[in-house]
PyMOL Python script that loads the backbone (N, CA, C, O; Angstrom):
from pymol import cmd

cmd.read_pdbstr("""\
ATOM      1  N   UNK A   1      17.912 -29.171 -44.796  1.00  0.00           N
ATOM      2  CA  UNK A   1      17.615 -29.786 -44.048  1.00  0.00           C
ATOM      3  C   UNK A   1      15.894 -29.312 -43.800  1.00  0.00           C
ATOM      4  O   UNK A   1      15.634 -28.168 -43.428  1.00  0.00           O
ATOM      5  N   UNK A   2      15.057 -30.097 -43.995  1.00  0.00           N
ATOM      6  CA  UNK A   2      13.731 -29.625 -44.123  1.00  0.00           C
ATOM      7  C   UNK A   2      12.716 -30.343 -42.958  1.00  0.00           C
ATOM      8  O   UNK A   2      12.787 -31.571 -42.901  1.00  0.00           O
ATOM      9  N   UNK A   3      11.952 -29.789 -42.200  1.00  0.00           N
ATOM     10  CA  UNK A   3      11.174 -29.913 -41.263  1.00  0.00           C
ATOM     11  C   UNK A   3       9.664 -30.313 -41.685  1.00  0.00           C
ATOM     12  O   UNK A   3       9.144 -29.681 -42.604  1.00  0.00           O
ATOM     13  N   UNK A   4       9.035 -31.218 -41.119  1.00  0.00           N
ATOM     14  CA  UNK A   4       7.419 -30.948 -41.479  1.00  0.00           C
ATOM     15  C   UNK A   4       6.894 -31.241 -40.076  1.00  0.00           C
ATOM     16  O   UNK A   4       6.637 -32.404 -39.764  1.00  0.00           O
ATOM     17  N   UNK A   5       6.731 -30.275 -39.252  1.00  0.00           N
ATOM     18  CA  UNK A   5       6.022 -30.335 -38.000  1.00  0.00           C
ATOM     19  C   UNK A   5       4.675 -30.237 -37.853  1.00  0.00           C
ATOM     20  O   UNK A   5       4.140 -29.321 -38.478  1.00  0.00           O
ATOM     21  N   UNK A   6       3.842 -31.092 -37.049  1.00  0.00           N
ATOM     22  CA  UNK A   6       2.820 -31.288 -36.744  1.00  0.00           C
ATOM     23  C   UNK A   6       2.006 -29.695 -36.113  1.00  0.00           C
ATOM     24  O   UNK A   6       0.824 -29.376 -36.239  1.00  0.00           O
ATOM     25  N   UNK A   7       2.851 -29.112 -35.600  1.00  0.00           N
ATOM     26  CA  UNK A   7       2.423 -27.992 -34.760  1.00  0.00           C
ATOM     27  C   UNK A   7       3.427 -26.939 -34.390  1.00  0.00           C
ATOM     28  O   UNK A   7       4.399 -27.245 -33.699  1.00  0.00           O
ATOM     29  N   UNK A   8       3.240 -25.721 -34.813  1.00  0.00           N
ATOM     30  CA  UNK A   8       4.179 -24.662 -34.522  1.00  0.00           C
ATOM     31  C   UNK A   8       3.472 -23.599 -33.674  1.00  0.00           C
ATOM     32  O   UNK A   8       2.591 -22.809 -34.014  1.00  0.00           O
ATOM     33  N   UNK A   9       4.192 -23.807 -32.247  1.00  0.00           N
ATOM     34  CA  UNK A   9       3.672 -22.935 -31.493  1.00  0.00           C
ATOM     35  C   UNK A   9       4.618 -21.094 -31.486  1.00  0.00           C
ATOM     36  O   UNK A   9       5.834 -20.898 -31.487  1.00  0.00           O
ATOM     37  N   UNK A  10       3.468 -20.037 -31.480  1.00  0.00           N
ATOM     38  CA  UNK A  10       4.053 -18.851 -31.824  1.00  0.00           C
ATOM     39  C   UNK A  10       3.546 -18.224 -30.633  1.00  0.00           C
ATOM     40  O   UNK A  10       2.473 -18.569 -30.137  1.00  0.00           O
ATOM     41  N   UNK A  11       4.309 -17.269 -30.128  1.00  0.00           N
ATOM     42  CA  UNK A  11       3.868 -16.291 -28.854  1.00  0.00           C
ATOM     43  C   UNK A  11       3.177 -14.979 -29.398  1.00  0.00           C
ATOM     44  O   UNK A  11       3.442 -14.326 -30.407  1.00  0.00           O
ATOM     45  N   UNK A  12       2.437 -14.833 -28.657  1.00  0.00           N
ATOM     46  CA  UNK A  12       1.616 -13.407 -28.814  1.00  0.00           C
ATOM     47  C   UNK A  12       2.712 -12.124 -28.792  1.00  0.00           C
ATOM     48  O   UNK A  12       3.664 -12.103 -28.012  1.00  0.00           O
ATOM     49  N   UNK A  13       2.427 -11.055 -29.775  1.00  0.00           N
ATOM     50  CA  UNK A  13       3.089  -9.910 -29.415  1.00  0.00           C
ATOM     51  C   UNK A  13       2.333  -9.108 -28.246  1.00  0.00           C
ATOM     52  O   UNK A  13       1.127  -9.087 -27.998  1.00  0.00           O
ATOM     53  N   UNK A  14       3.496  -8.393 -27.538  1.00  0.00           N
ATOM     54  CA  UNK A  14       2.692  -7.653 -26.595  1.00  0.00           C
ATOM     55  C   UNK A  14       3.273  -6.325 -26.638  1.00  0.00           C
ATOM     56  O   UNK A  14       4.427  -6.014 -26.932  1.00  0.00           O
ATOM     57  N   UNK A  15       2.151  -5.479 -26.249  1.00  0.00           N
ATOM     58  CA  UNK A  15       2.137  -4.181 -26.745  1.00  0.00           C
ATOM     59  C   UNK A  15       1.875  -3.432 -25.339  1.00  0.00           C
ATOM     60  O   UNK A  15       1.074  -4.012 -24.607  1.00  0.00           O
ATOM     61  N   UNK A  16       2.484  -2.116 -24.808  1.00  0.00           N
ATOM     62  CA  UNK A  16       2.469  -1.521 -24.003  1.00  0.00           C
ATOM     63  C   UNK A  16       0.618  -1.222 -23.569  1.00  0.00           C
ATOM     64  O   UNK A  16      -0.178  -1.383 -24.494  1.00  0.00           O
ATOM     65  N   UNK A  17       0.177  -0.889 -22.463  1.00  0.00           N
ATOM     66  CA  UNK A  17      -1.094  -0.827 -21.895  1.00  0.00           C
ATOM     67  C   UNK A  17      -1.412   0.553 -22.776  1.00  0.00           C
ATOM     68  O   UNK A  17      -0.506   1.192 -23.310  1.00  0.00           O
ATOM     69  N   UNK A  18      -2.997   0.976 -22.867  1.00  0.00           N
ATOM     70  CA  UNK A  18      -3.478   1.880 -23.920  1.00  0.00           C
ATOM     71  C   UNK A  18      -2.913   3.392 -23.075  1.00  0.00           C
ATOM     72  O   UNK A  18      -2.616   4.409 -23.701  1.00  0.00           O
ATOM     73  N   UNK A  19      -2.842   3.271 -21.469  1.00  0.00           N
ATOM     74  CA  UNK A  19      -2.631   4.432 -20.426  1.00  0.00           C
ATOM     75  C   UNK A  19      -1.377   4.598 -20.459  1.00  0.00           C
ATOM     76  O   UNK A  19      -0.958   5.619 -19.913  1.00  0.00           O
ATOM     77  N   UNK A  20      -0.614   3.882 -20.949  1.00  0.00           N
ATOM     78  CA  UNK A  20       1.153   4.227 -20.630  1.00  0.00           C
ATOM     79  C   UNK A  20       1.800   5.025 -20.802  1.00  0.00           C
ATOM     80  O   UNK A  20       2.886   5.060 -20.224  1.00  0.00           O
ATOM     81  N   UNK A  21       1.373   6.098 -21.750  1.00  0.00           N
ATOM     82  CA  UNK A  21       1.792   7.304 -22.473  1.00  0.00           C
ATOM     83  C   UNK A  21       1.099   8.489 -21.148  1.00  0.00           C
ATOM     84  O   UNK A  21       1.956   9.098 -20.508  1.00  0.00           O
ATOM     85  N   UNK A  22       0.058   8.680 -20.903  1.00  0.00           N
ATOM     86  CA  UNK A  22      -0.874   9.098 -20.132  1.00  0.00           C
ATOM     87  C   UNK A  22      -0.068   9.413 -19.039  1.00  0.00           C
ATOM     88  O   UNK A  22       0.312  10.538 -18.711  1.00  0.00           O
ATOM     89  N   UNK A  23       0.238   8.027 -18.331  1.00  0.00           N
ATOM     90  CA  UNK A  23       0.764   7.809 -16.763  1.00  0.00           C
ATOM     91  C   UNK A  23       2.182   8.236 -17.123  1.00  0.00           C
ATOM     92  O   UNK A  23       2.701   8.714 -16.115  1.00  0.00           O
ATOM     93  N   UNK A  24       2.761   8.247 -17.849  1.00  0.00           N
ATOM     94  CA  UNK A  24       4.450   8.610 -18.203  1.00  0.00           C
ATOM     95  C   UNK A  24       4.361   9.552 -18.115  1.00  0.00           C
ATOM     96  O   UNK A  24       5.215   9.930 -17.314  1.00  0.00           O
ATOM     97  N   UNK A  25       3.516  10.727 -18.635  1.00  0.00           N
ATOM     98  CA  UNK A  25       3.767  12.038 -18.747  1.00  0.00           C
ATOM     99  C   UNK A  25       2.970  12.302 -17.458  1.00  0.00           C
ATOM    100  O   UNK A  25       3.671  13.211 -17.014  1.00  0.00           O
ATOM    101  N   UNK A  26       2.050  12.151 -16.602  1.00  0.00           N
ATOM    102  CA  UNK A  26       1.899  12.374 -15.129  1.00  0.00           C
ATOM    103  C   UNK A  26       2.704  12.269 -14.219  1.00  0.00           C
ATOM    104  O   UNK A  26       2.613  13.023 -13.251  1.00  0.00           O
ATOM    105  N   UNK A  27       3.918  11.096 -14.313  1.00  0.00           N
ATOM    106  CA  UNK A  27       4.547  11.061 -13.333  1.00  0.00           C
ATOM    107  C   UNK A  27       6.056  11.334 -13.792  1.00  0.00           C
ATOM    108  O   UNK A  27       7.035  11.043 -13.105  1.00  0.00           O
ATOM    109  N   UNK A  28       6.105  11.988 -15.168  1.00  0.00           N
ATOM    110  CA  UNK A  28       7.408  12.700 -15.696  1.00  0.00           C
ATOM    111  C   UNK A  28       8.417  11.700 -16.017  1.00  0.00           C
ATOM    112  O   UNK A  28       9.623  11.924 -15.919  1.00  0.00           O
ATOM    113  N   UNK A  29       7.842  10.431 -16.458  1.00  0.00           N
ATOM    114  CA  UNK A  29       8.974   9.633 -16.743  1.00  0.00           C
ATOM    115  C   UNK A  29       9.098   9.547 -18.048  1.00  0.00           C
ATOM    116  O   UNK A  29       8.390  10.274 -18.745  1.00  0.00           O
ATOM    117  N   UNK A  30      10.250   8.420 -18.793  1.00  0.00           N
ATOM    118  CA  UNK A  30      10.055   8.503 -20.137  1.00  0.00           C
ATOM    119  C   UNK A  30       9.999   7.176 -20.453  1.00  0.00           C
ATOM    120  O   UNK A  30      10.435   6.249 -19.770  1.00  0.00           O
ATOM    121  N   UNK A  31       9.323   7.100 -21.748  1.00  0.00           N
ATOM    122  CA  UNK A  31       9.336   5.669 -22.601  1.00  0.00           C
ATOM    123  C   UNK A  31      10.301   5.337 -23.562  1.00  0.00           C
ATOM    124  O   UNK A  31      10.841   6.199 -24.255  1.00  0.00           O
ATOM    125  N   UNK A  32      10.574   4.034 -23.654  1.00  0.00           N
ATOM    126  CA  UNK A  32      11.341   3.847 -24.541  1.00  0.00           C
ATOM    127  C   UNK A  32      10.692   3.965 -25.876  1.00  0.00           C
ATOM    128  O   UNK A  32       9.472   4.122 -25.914  1.00  0.00           O
ATOM    129  N   UNK A  33      11.396   3.905 -26.990  1.00  0.00           N
ATOM    130  CA  UNK A  33      10.995   3.754 -28.379  1.00  0.00           C
ATOM    131  C   UNK A  33       9.698   2.743 -28.847  1.00  0.00           C
ATOM    132  O   UNK A  33       8.989   2.841 -29.849  1.00  0.00           O
ATOM    133  N   UNK A  34       9.661   1.880 -27.902  1.00  0.00           N
ATOM    134  CA  UNK A  34       8.404   0.740 -28.398  1.00  0.00           C
ATOM    135  C   UNK A  34       7.166   1.110 -27.300  1.00  0.00           C
ATOM    136  O   UNK A  34       6.138   0.437 -27.228  1.00  0.00           O
ATOM    137  N   UNK A  35       7.420   2.199 -26.527  1.00  0.00           N
ATOM    138  CA  UNK A  35       6.297   2.662 -25.617  1.00  0.00           C
ATOM    139  C   UNK A  35       6.148   2.157 -24.197  1.00  0.00           C
ATOM    140  O   UNK A  35       5.310   2.514 -23.369  1.00  0.00           O
ATOM    141  N   UNK A  36       7.112   1.263 -24.067  1.00  0.00           N
ATOM    142  CA  UNK A  36       7.272   0.820 -22.158  1.00  0.00           C
ATOM    143  C   UNK A  36       7.918   1.825 -21.588  1.00  0.00           C
ATOM    144  O   UNK A  36       8.319   2.724 -22.327  1.00  0.00           O
ATOM    145  N   UNK A  37       8.166   1.903 -20.152  1.00  0.00           N
ATOM    146  CA  UNK A  37       8.670   2.658 -19.408  1.00  0.00           C
ATOM    147  C   UNK A  37      10.097   2.227 -19.405  1.00  0.00           C
ATOM    148  O   UNK A  37      10.443   1.046 -19.372  1.00  0.00           O
ATOM    149  N   UNK A  38      10.985   3.347 -19.444  1.00  0.00           N
ATOM    150  CA  UNK A  38      12.510   3.161 -19.547  1.00  0.00           C
ATOM    151  C   UNK A  38      12.958   3.582 -18.569  1.00  0.00           C
ATOM    152  O   UNK A  38      12.632   4.683 -18.125  1.00  0.00           O
ATOM    153  N   UNK A  39      13.961   2.662 -17.907  1.00  0.00           N
ATOM    154  CA  UNK A  39      14.699   2.861 -16.530  1.00  0.00           C
ATOM    155  C   UNK A  39      15.633   3.963 -16.481  1.00  0.00           C
ATOM    156  O   UNK A  39      16.060   4.338 -17.573  1.00  0.00           O
ATOM    157  N   UNK A  40      16.039   4.558 -15.450  1.00  0.00           N
ATOM    158  CA  UNK A  40      16.973   5.428 -15.330  1.00  0.00           C
ATOM    159  C   UNK A  40      18.648   4.662 -16.499  1.00  0.00           C
ATOM    160  O   UNK A  40      19.045   4.892 -17.641  1.00  0.00           O
ATOM    161  N   UNK A  41      18.986   4.010 -15.690  1.00  0.00           N
ATOM    162  CA  UNK A  41      20.164   3.149 -16.392  1.00  0.00           C
ATOM    163  C   UNK A  41      20.197   1.852 -16.559  1.00  0.00           C
ATOM    164  O   UNK A  41      20.306   1.361 -15.435  1.00  0.00           O
ATOM    165  N   UNK A  42      20.163   1.099 -17.289  1.00  0.00           N
ATOM    166  CA  UNK A  42      19.637  -0.441 -17.704  1.00  0.00           C
ATOM    167  C   UNK A  42      20.773  -1.284 -16.813  1.00  0.00           C
ATOM    168  O   UNK A  42      20.309  -2.295 -16.286  1.00  0.00           O
ATOM    169  N   UNK A  43      22.073  -1.048 -16.584  1.00  0.00           N
ATOM    170  CA  UNK A  43      23.127  -2.057 -15.602  1.00  0.00           C
ATOM    171  C   UNK A  43      22.966  -1.259 -14.264  1.00  0.00           C
ATOM    172  O   UNK A  43      22.576  -2.024 -13.381  1.00  0.00           O
ATOM    173  N   UNK A  44      23.139   0.043 -13.814  1.00  0.00           N
ATOM    174  CA  UNK A  44      23.372   0.735 -12.804  1.00  0.00           C
ATOM    175  C   UNK A  44      22.265   0.685 -11.963  1.00  0.00           C
ATOM    176  O   UNK A  44      22.436   0.236 -10.829  1.00  0.00           O
ATOM    177  N   UNK A  45      21.032   1.106 -12.348  1.00  0.00           N
ATOM    178  CA  UNK A  45      19.748   1.402 -11.531  1.00  0.00           C
ATOM    179  C   UNK A  45      18.742   0.425 -12.488  1.00  0.00           C
ATOM    180  O   UNK A  45      18.154   1.283 -13.147  1.00  0.00           O
ATOM    181  N   UNK A  46      18.395  -0.433 -12.782  1.00  0.00           N
ATOM    182  CA  UNK A  46      17.381  -1.152 -13.490  1.00  0.00           C
ATOM    183  C   UNK A  46      15.934  -1.175 -13.155  1.00  0.00           C
ATOM    184  O   UNK A  46      15.033  -1.466 -13.940  1.00  0.00           O
ATOM    185  N   UNK A  47      15.789  -0.799 -11.765  1.00  0.00           N
ATOM    186  CA  UNK A  47      14.278  -0.538 -11.169  1.00  0.00           C
ATOM    187  C   UNK A  47      14.032   0.564 -11.254  1.00  0.00           C
ATOM    188  O   UNK A  47      12.846   0.800 -11.483  1.00  0.00           O
ATOM    189  N   UNK A  48      14.989   1.790 -11.121  1.00  0.00           N
ATOM    190  CA  UNK A  48      14.666   3.086 -10.825  1.00  0.00           C
ATOM    191  C   UNK A  48      14.594   3.917 -12.319  1.00  0.00           C
ATOM    192  O   UNK A  48      15.330   3.759 -13.294  1.00  0.00           O
ATOM    193  N   UNK A  49      13.596   4.732 -12.173  1.00  0.00           N
ATOM    194  CA  UNK A  49      13.222   5.820 -13.171  1.00  0.00           C
ATOM    195  C   UNK A  49      14.259   7.059 -12.568  1.00  0.00           C
ATOM    196  O   UNK A  49      14.862   7.012 -11.496  1.00  0.00           O
ATOM    197  N   UNK A  50      14.289   8.314 -13.695  1.00  0.00           N
ATOM    198  CA  UNK A  50      15.200   9.376 -13.266  1.00  0.00           C
ATOM    199  C   UNK A  50      14.262  10.161 -12.129  1.00  0.00           C
ATOM    200  O   UNK A  50      14.862  10.902 -11.350  1.00  0.00           O
ATOM    201  N   UNK A  51      12.972  10.043 -12.015  1.00  0.00           N
ATOM    202  CA  UNK A  51      12.642  10.387 -11.022  1.00  0.00           C
ATOM    203  C   UNK A  51      12.873   9.755  -9.526  1.00  0.00           C
ATOM    204  O   UNK A  51      13.057   8.538  -9.553  1.00  0.00           O
ATOM    205  N   UNK A  52      12.894  10.301  -8.351  1.00  0.00           N
ATOM    206  CA  UNK A  52      13.422   9.554  -7.198  1.00  0.00           C
ATOM    207  C   UNK A  52      12.219   9.156  -6.706  1.00  0.00           C
ATOM    208  O   UNK A  52      11.309   9.979  -6.806  1.00  0.00           O
ATOM    209  N   UNK A  53      11.931   7.896  -6.100  1.00  0.00           N
ATOM    210  CA  UNK A  53      10.909   7.209  -5.218  1.00  0.00           C
ATOM    211  C   UNK A  53       9.712   6.651  -6.536  1.00  0.00           C
ATOM    212  O   UNK A  53       8.603   6.263  -6.167  1.00  0.00           O
ATOM    213  N   UNK A  54       9.990   6.659  -7.716  1.00  0.00           N
ATOM    214  CA  UNK A  54       9.266   5.856  -8.597  1.00  0.00           C
ATOM    215  C   UNK A  54      10.203   4.969  -9.241  1.00  0.00           C
ATOM    216  O   UNK A  54      11.283   5.267  -9.752  1.00  0.00           O
ATOM    217  N   UNK A  55       9.558   3.652  -9.134  1.00  0.00           N
ATOM    218  CA  UNK A  55      10.164   2.193  -9.595  1.00  0.00           C
ATOM    219  C   UNK A  55       9.261   1.638 -10.746  1.00  0.00           C
ATOM    220  O   UNK A  55       8.053   1.790 -10.927  1.00  0.00           O
ATOM    221  N   UNK A  56      10.279   0.888 -11.536  1.00  0.00           N
ATOM    222  CA  UNK A  56       9.441  -0.084 -12.358  1.00  0.00           C
ATOM    223  C   UNK A  56      10.064  -1.306 -12.249  1.00  0.00           C
ATOM    224  O   UNK A  56      11.214  -1.686 -12.025  1.00  0.00           O
ATOM    225  N   UNK A  57       8.764  -1.933 -12.514  1.00  0.00           N
ATOM    226  CA  UNK A  57       9.115  -3.499 -12.517  1.00  0.00           C
ATOM    227  C   UNK A  57       7.852  -4.241 -13.522  1.00  0.00           C
ATOM    228  O   UNK A  57       6.845  -3.636 -13.890  1.00  0.00           O
ATOM    229  N   UNK A  58       8.184  -5.720 -13.866  1.00  0.00           N
ATOM    230  CA  UNK A  58       7.540  -6.460 -14.678  1.00  0.00           C
ATOM    231  C   UNK A  58       7.103  -6.452 -15.938  1.00  0.00           C
ATOM    232  O   UNK A  58       7.998  -6.820 -16.699  1.00  0.00           O
ATOM    233  N   UNK A  59       6.111  -6.191 -16.478  1.00  0.00           N
ATOM    234  CA  UNK A  59       6.196  -5.950 -18.096  1.00  0.00           C
ATOM    235  C   UNK A  59       5.806  -4.629 -18.281  1.00  0.00           C
ATOM    236  O   UNK A  59       5.586  -4.323 -19.452  1.00  0.00           O
ATOM    237  N   UNK A  60       5.679  -3.875 -17.547  1.00  0.00           N
ATOM    238  CA  UNK A  60       5.699  -2.341 -17.760  1.00  0.00           C
ATOM    239  C   UNK A  60       7.065  -1.754 -18.066  1.00  0.00           C
ATOM    240  O   UNK A  60       7.217  -0.575 -18.385  1.00  0.00           O
ATOM    241  N   UNK A  61       7.962  -2.553 -17.964  1.00  0.00           N
ATOM    242  CA  UNK A  61       9.212  -2.402 -18.156  1.00  0.00           C
ATOM    243  C   UNK A  61       9.643  -2.801 -19.505  1.00  0.00           C
ATOM    244  O   UNK A  61      10.119  -1.980 -20.289  1.00  0.00           O
ATOM    245  N   UNK A  62       9.499  -3.931 -19.766  1.00  0.00           N
ATOM    246  CA  UNK A  62       9.530  -4.767 -21.195  1.00  0.00           C
ATOM    247  C   UNK A  62       9.212  -6.001 -21.116  1.00  0.00           C
ATOM    248  O   UNK A  62       9.383  -6.607 -20.059  1.00  0.00           O
ATOM    249  N   UNK A  63       8.637  -6.664 -22.328  1.00  0.00           N
ATOM    250  CA  UNK A  63       8.083  -8.080 -22.535  1.00  0.00           C
ATOM    251  C   UNK A  63       9.234  -9.047 -21.599  1.00  0.00           C
ATOM    252  O   UNK A  63      10.450  -8.964 -21.766  1.00  0.00           O
ATOM    253  N   UNK A  64       8.727  -9.745 -20.834  1.00  0.00           N
ATOM    254  CA  UNK A  64       9.818 -10.627 -20.147  1.00  0.00           C
ATOM    255  C   UNK A  64       8.864 -11.953 -19.605  1.00  0.00           C
ATOM    256  O   UNK A  64       7.654 -12.172 -19.671  1.00  0.00           O
ATOM    257  N   UNK A  65       9.764 -12.556 -19.163  1.00  0.00           N
ATOM    258  CA  UNK A  65       9.266 -13.716 -18.671  1.00  0.00           C
ATOM    259  C   UNK A  65       8.335 -13.982 -17.409  1.00  0.00           C
ATOM    260  O   UNK A  65       8.517 -12.957 -16.752  1.00  0.00           O
ATOM    261  N   UNK A  66       7.666 -14.573 -16.874  1.00  0.00           N
ATOM    262  CA  UNK A  66       7.002 -14.315 -15.562  1.00  0.00           C
ATOM    263  C   UNK A  66       8.086 -14.463 -14.199  1.00  0.00           C
ATOM    264  O   UNK A  66       8.044 -13.789 -13.170  1.00  0.00           O
ATOM    265  N   UNK A  67       9.086 -15.596 -14.552  1.00  0.00           N
ATOM    266  CA  UNK A  67      10.306 -15.486 -13.345  1.00  0.00           C
ATOM    267  C   UNK A  67      11.010 -13.996 -13.155  1.00  0.00           C
ATOM    268  O   UNK A  67      11.175 -13.568 -12.012  1.00  0.00           O
ATOM    269  N   UNK A  68      11.465 -13.136 -14.429  1.00  0.00           N
ATOM    270  CA  UNK A  68      12.158 -12.258 -14.388  1.00  0.00           C
ATOM    271  C   UNK A  68      11.204 -10.972 -13.917  1.00  0.00           C
ATOM    272  O   UNK A  68      11.645  -9.933 -13.426  1.00  0.00           O
ATOM    273  N   UNK A  69       9.980 -11.231 -14.141  1.00  0.00           N
ATOM    274  CA  UNK A  69       8.695 -10.280 -13.513  1.00  0.00           C
ATOM    275  C   UNK A  69       8.803 -10.179 -11.876  1.00  0.00           C
ATOM    276  O   UNK A  69       8.802  -9.164 -11.180  1.00  0.00           O
ATOM    277  N   UNK A  70       8.882 -11.351 -11.544  1.00  0.00           N
ATOM    278  CA  UNK A  70       8.431 -11.337 -10.032  1.00  0.00           C
ATOM    279  C   UNK A  70       9.953 -11.067  -9.526  1.00  0.00           C
ATOM    280  O   UNK A  70       9.972 -10.666  -8.362  1.00  0.00           O
ATOM    281  N   UNK A  71      11.228 -11.194 -10.129  1.00  0.00           N
ATOM    282  CA  UNK A  71      12.500 -11.024  -9.598  1.00  0.00           C
ATOM    283  C   UNK A  71      12.705  -9.314  -9.514  1.00  0.00           C
ATOM    284  O   UNK A  71      13.179  -8.670  -8.578  1.00  0.00           O
ATOM    285  N   UNK A  72      12.088  -8.728 -11.058  1.00  0.00           N
ATOM    286  CA  UNK A  72      11.863  -7.321 -10.576  1.00  0.00           C
ATOM    287  C   UNK A  72      11.055  -6.753  -9.668  1.00  0.00           C
ATOM    288  O   UNK A  72      11.350  -5.738  -9.037  1.00  0.00           O
ATOM    289  N   UNK A  73       9.993  -7.386  -9.562  1.00  0.00           N
ATOM    290  CA  UNK A  73       9.086  -6.908  -8.574  1.00  0.00           C
ATOM    291  C   UNK A  73       9.494  -6.601  -7.000  1.00  0.00           C
ATOM    292  O   UNK A  73       9.365  -5.602  -6.292  1.00  0.00           O
ATOM    293  N   UNK A  74      10.078  -7.995  -6.767  1.00  0.00           N
ATOM    294  CA  UNK A  74      10.978  -8.075  -5.426  1.00  0.00           C
ATOM    295  C   UNK A  74      11.972  -7.127  -4.982  1.00  0.00           C
ATOM    296  O   UNK A  74      12.136  -6.672  -3.850  1.00  0.00           O
ATOM    297  N   UNK A  75      12.672  -6.875  -6.148  1.00  0.00           N
ATOM    298  CA  UNK A  75      13.751  -5.720  -6.305  1.00  0.00           C
ATOM    299  C   UNK A  75      13.335  -4.732  -5.827  1.00  0.00           C
ATOM    300  O   UNK A  75      13.574  -4.288  -4.704  1.00  0.00           O
ATOM    301  N   UNK A  76      12.342  -4.086  -7.052  1.00  0.00           N
ATOM    302  CA  UNK A  76      11.715  -2.675  -6.833  1.00  0.00           C
ATOM    303  C   UNK A  76      11.044  -2.597  -5.344  1.00  0.00           C
ATOM    304  O   UNK A  76      11.280  -1.636  -4.612  1.00  0.00           O
ATOM    305  N   UNK A  77      10.079  -3.811  -4.894  1.00  0.00           N
ATOM    306  CA  UNK A  77      10.050  -3.310  -3.645  1.00  0.00           C
ATOM    307  C   UNK A  77      11.083  -3.400  -2.210  1.00  0.00           C
ATOM    308  O   UNK A  77      10.879  -2.951  -1.082  1.00  0.00           O
ATOM    309  N   UNK A  78      11.807  -3.875  -2.552  1.00  0.00           N
ATOM    310  CA  UNK A  78      13.061  -4.177  -1.587  1.00  0.00           C
ATOM    311  C   UNK A  78      13.699  -2.439  -1.673  1.00  0.00           C
ATOM    312  O   UNK A  78      13.982  -1.830  -0.642  1.00  0.00           O
ATOM    313  N   UNK A  79      13.851  -1.815  -3.076  1.00  0.00           N
ATOM    314  CA  UNK A  79      14.240  -0.603  -3.102  1.00  0.00           C
ATOM    315  C   UNK A  79      13.288   0.423  -2.306  1.00  0.00           C
ATOM    316  O   UNK A  79      13.661   1.579  -2.501  1.00  0.00           O
ATOM    317  N   UNK A  80      12.310   0.340  -1.574  1.00  0.00           N
ATOM    318  CA  UNK A  80      11.250   1.230  -0.812  1.00  0.00           C
ATOM    319  C   UNK A  80      11.664   1.202   0.399  1.00  0.00           C
ATOM    320  O   UNK A  80      11.050   1.809   1.276  1.00  0.00           O
TER     321      UNK A  80
END
""", "prot")
cmd.dss("prot")
cmd.show_as("cartoon", "prot")
cmd.util.cbc("prot")
cmd.orient("prot")
């Protein structure tokens, strides 16, 4: 099967912010191998860090769609 599209839309790569490692060091929280903040447990505590009272949401966690980022922000806000 051969396609000859007129346009191919590619998404941009997303990288963590430049100050992420410094902030993680100050807060004492881990980073994923990709450089994003890592949660305490993906299934059990997806908004929590290992440090109590510190929560993660949105694109700081990993690249995600805006709907999921909003849902994460609401969940993190509800945890406080």
